[in-house]
C-alpha positions in Angstrom: -12.3 -45.3 24.1 -10.5 -47.3 26.5 -9.6 -45.7 29.7 -6.5 -47.5 30.9 -4.0 -45.7 32.7 -1.7 -44.3 29.8 2.2 -44.7 30.0 4.4 -41.6 30.4 7.5 -41.3 28.2 10.0 -38.3 28.5 10.5 -37.8 25.0 6.5 -38.0 23.6 4.6 -37.4 26.4 1.4 -39.4 27.4 1.2 -42.7 25.2 -1.9 -44.6 24.2 -2.8 -47.7 26.0 -1.3 -51.1 24.4 -4.4 -52.1 23.0 -4.8 -48.8 20.8 -5.1 -50.5 17.6 -8.5 -51.9 18.7 -9.9 -48.3 19.1 -12.1 -46.8 16.5 -10.5 -43.3 16.9 -7.7 -41.8 18.8 -6.9 -38.3 19.8 -4.0 -36.5 20.9 -2.9 -33.3 22.6 -0.1 -31.4 20.7 2.1 -28.7 22.7 5.0 -26.4 22.0 3.5 -25.4 18.8 4.8 -22.0 17.0 1.8 -19.8 17.8 1.8 -18.7 14.0 1.2 -22.2 12.8 -2.2 -22.7 11.2 -4.4 -25.7 11.6 -4.0 -26.4 8.0 0.0 -26.7 8.8 -0.8 -28.9 11.8 -3.5 -31.3 9.9 -0.8 -31.6 7.0 1.8 -32.9 9.5 -0.4 -35.3 11.1 -1.8 -36.6 7.7 1.4 -38.1 6.6 0.9 -40.6 9.6 -3.1 -41.6 9.0 -6.5 -40.3 8.7 -7.0 -37.0 10.4 -10.7 -36.6 10.9 -10.2 -33.1 13.0 -7.8 -30.7 14.1 -8.5 -28.0 16.5 -5.9 -25.1 17.9 -6.7 -24.0 21.2 -7.1 -20.1 21.3 -7.2 -17.2 23.8 -9.0 -14.2 23.5 -6.9 -10.8 22.9 -7.7 -7.2 22.7 -7.7 -7.0 19.1 -10.6 -6.1 16.9 -9.3 -7.6 13.7 -7.7 -10.8 15.5 -9.4 -11.4 18.6 -8.1 -15.1 18.9 -4.6 -16.1 19.3 -3.0 -19.7 19.2 -1.9 -20.8 23.0 0.6 -23.2 20.9 -1.7 -26.2 21.8 -3.8 -28.3 19.2 -5.8 -31.5 19.4 -6.0 -34.1 16.6 -8.2 -36.7 16.0 -7.3 -39.8 13.8 -10.5 -41.8 12.8 -9.6 -44.9 12.1 -6.5 -45.0 13.9 -3.1 -44.9 12.4 -1.2 -47.9 11.1 1.6 -47.5 13.4 2.7 -45.8 16.4 4.2 -42.4 14.9 4.1 -41.0 18.8 7.5 -42.9 19.4 9.3 -40.6 16.9 10.2 -37.2 17.4 7.8 -34.8 15.4 9.0 -31.2 14.3 7.0 -28.1 13.0 9.0 -25.0 12.3 12.1 -26.3 14.0 10.3 -27.0 17.3 9.8 -30.7 18.8 6.1 -31.2 19.2 5.1 -32.9 22.5 2.1 -35.4 22.0 0.0 -36.7 24.5 -2.6 -39.1 24.2 -6.1 -37.9 25.3 -9.1 -40.1 25.5 -11.7 -37.1 26.0 -11.3 -35.8 22.4 -13.5 -37.7 20.5 -15.7 -37.3 17.5 -19.5 -36.3 18.0 -20.9 -39.3 16.0 -21.0 -43.0 17.0 -19.1 -44.7 13.8 -16.9 -47.5 14.6 -14.0 -47.2 12.1 -11.6 -49.9 10.8 -9.1 -50.0 8.1 -9.5 -52.4 5.6 -7.4 -54.2 2.8 -9.7 -54.1 -0.1 -13.5 -53.5 -0.9 -14.9 -55.5 -4.2 -17.9 -54.8 -6.0 -19.8 -57.8 -7.8 -22.8 -60.0 -7.5 -24.2 -63.6 -6.0 -24.3 -66.1 -8.9 -25.5 -68.4 -6.2 -26.2 -67.7 -2.1 -22.7 -67.0 -0.7 -21.2 -67.5 -3.8 -19.6 -64.0 -4.8 -18.3 -62.9 -7.9 -15.9 -59.9 -7.9 -16.2 -57.6 -10.7 -14.2 -54.6 -9.4 -11.7 -54.4 -6.7 -10.1 -51.6 -4.9 -7.4 -51.5 -2.5 -6.1 -47.8 -2.2 -6.9 -46.1 1.5 -10.1 -48.4 2.4 -12.0 -47.6 5.4 -15.2 -49.4 6.8 -17.2 -47.4 9.0 -20.2 -48.7 10.8 -22.8 -46.8 13.3 -25.2 -48.9 15.2 -26.9 -45.4 16.6 -27.6 -44.1 12.7 -27.8 -47.4 11.9 -25.8 -47.2 8.4 -22.5 -48.6 7.2 -20.1 -46.2 5.1 -17.1 -47.6 2.9 -14.2 -44.9 1.9 -11.8 -45.5 -0.9 -9.2 -43.9 -3.4 -9.8 -44.4 -7.0 -9.1 -42.5 -10.2 -6.3 -40.7 -12.2 -5.9 -38.2 -10.8 -7.0 -39.9 -7.4 -10.1 -38.9 -5.4 -11.6 -39.9 -2.0 -14.9 -41.5 -2.5 -17.4 -42.9 -0.1 -20.3 -45.3 -0.3 -23.0 -45.1 2.2 -26.0 -47.5 2.7 -28.6 -48.0 5.6 -29.3 -51.1 7.7 -33.0 -51.2 6.6 -31.5 -51.9 3.1 -29.7 -54.8 3.5 -30.9 -58.1 2.1 -30.6 -61.1 4.4 -27.5 -61.3 6.6 -24.2 -60.4 6.1 -21.9 -62.9 5.3 -18.7 -63.1 7.3 -15.5 -65.7 6.9 -12.2 -66.1 7.5 -9.5 -66.7 4.7 -8.4 -70.1 5.5 -5.7 -70.0 2.8 -4.1 -66.8 4.6 -3.6 -68.7 7.9 -6.7 -67.0 9.4 -4.9 -63.7 8.9 -7.9 -62.4 6.9 -11.3 -61.7 7.4 -14.3 -60.8 5.1 -18.0 -59.5 5.4 -20.0 -59.5 2.3 -23.2 -57.1 2.0 -25.9 -57.3 -0.3 -28.3 -54.3 -0.6 -31.6 -53.6 -2.0 -30.6 -50.4 -3.6 -27.4 -49.0 -4.9 -25.1 -46.9 -2.4 -25.3 -43.3 -1.8 -21.9 -41.8 -3.2 -20.0 -38.8 -2.1 -16.6 -37.4 -3.1 -14.3 -35.7 -0.9 -13.4 -32.2 -2.2 -10.0 -31.8 -3.4 -9.7 -28.2 -1.7 -10.1 -28.6 2.2 -9.3 -25.1 3.0 -10.2 -24.8 6.9 -13.2 -22.4 7.7 -10.6 -20.8 9.8 -7.2 -20.6 10.9 -8.0 -22.7 14.1 -10.5 -25.5 13.1 -10.2 -28.3 10.6 -13.1 -31.5 10.0 -13.2 -33.7 7.5 -16.9 -33.7 7.5 -17.1 -30.1 6.0 -15.7 -31.1 2.6 -18.1 -34.3 1.3 -19.9 -33.3 -1.8 -23.0 -35.6 -2.6 -22.9 -37.2 -6.0 -26.7 -37.4 -7.3 -28.1 -38.6 -10.5 -27.6 -35.3 -12.2 -24.0 -35.2 -11.2 -20.8 -37.0 -13.8 -20.5 -40.3 -11.7 -17.1 -41.6 -11.2 -16.5 -44.8 -13.6 -15.5 -47.7 -11.3 -14.6 -50.6 -13.8 -12.8 -50.9 -17.2 -15.9 -51.0 -18.9 -17.1 -47.5 -17.8 -19.2 -48.9 -15.2 -20.8 -47.0 -12.3 -21.4 -47.5 -8.6 -25.1 -47.8 -9.2 -24.6 -51.3 -11.2 -23.6 -52.8 -8.0 -25.8 -54.0 -5.1 -23.3 -56.5 -3.3 -20.1 -55.3 -1.4 -17.2 -57.4 0.1 -14.8 -55.9 2.5 -11.5 -57.6 3.4 -9.8 -57.0 6.6 -6.1 -57.7 7.5 -6.5 -58.7 10.9 -3.3 -57.6 12.3 -4.4 -53.9 11.0 -7.5 -54.0 13.1 -6.3 -55.4 16.3 -6.4 -59.1 15.6 -9.1 -61.9 15.4 -10.9 -61.0 18.5 -11.6 -57.3 17.3 -13.1 -59.0 14.1 -15.0 -61.4 16.1 -16.7 -58.6 18.4 -17.5 -56.8 15.1 -19.5 -59.6 14.0 -21.0 -60.3 17.5 -22.2 -56.6 17.7 -23.6 -56.8 14.2 -25.6 -59.8 15.4 -27.1 -57.8 18.3 -28.6 -56.1 15.6 -29.8 -58.7 13.4 -27.3 -58.2 10.7 -25.5 -61.4 11.0 -26.9 -64.8 12.4 -26.3 -64.5 16.3 -24.5 -67.9 16.1 -21.7 -66.9 13.9 -19.6 -69.4 11.8 -16.5 -67.6 12.7 -14.7 -69.3 15.6 
C-alpha cells in the first residue's frame, strides 16, 4: 500500500492518497457507530459502494458472562479490489448517525493477492497462435486477482438466474506458453487485455448466498466460498449448457481508467514478466 501523507477533511476524516485507484486493496476506520450495530449491518452499508473483503468491529471486554464483548463504536472495513468511486467524499449515515471515515494503510488482508476490477471475462479457444475465439462472455462484477507469492490467478464473476458469484482459479505452473497481453487500439488505448491458456480446467468455487457472520463483530468473505467438485452440479456458462471445464483459454479485459490508468496495466505486465508469465520484453508501450 502507498504510504503518502493522507489529506484531512473536516467532514469525512482522513482521505486516501490521490493515487488510491492503483491500490490492490484499501482499508478504512469507521467511527461514531451506534454500539448496537452488528458487523452484518456495517458490511451491508459499505457493500453498496464496492467489494467488501473484511469487516471488523473493535470490542472491549465487560463483566458479563453472557455477552463478554461490547462494541466500542469503531470498526474497520477492507475493500478488495478498491471501490469504483470515492464514496468517502459523501456523508454516510447508519441508524441516524453520521459516520466518520478515516483511511488506514495498516488494515490489510493477510494474503498477497493483487486485485483489479475487470470489464469482462471471455472463455474460448485459440484457432491459431494469438488468435482467440470467444465462445462465452461475462461482464457482471468481474474481478481479476493474481498472487505472485502463492503462484495462482483467480477470476471472479457474477452469473445466473438467480445471480451467483463464482471464482475460477488456476496455478502459474498450469499456464501454457506466455500470457498474451495487448491494448485495444480501437478504443483509443483505453482498454487492455490478457489472454491465458491453461493445461487443465480452472478450479471452480461458488459464494454461498447465506453470508451470516460467525459472530456480531467479524465478517470475512473467505469464510463463504464452497468448492464445486466433479460430484456437484456444475453451473452452466453457455447457451448450449456448456460447463467451465470445457474451456482452457481465458481472456480478461480491463477498462484502464478503472484500474488506475495505462501505467498500472504496464506494471502488471512487467511484474508478470519477472515470473516468466509474459515475455520480459513486452509489446505494450
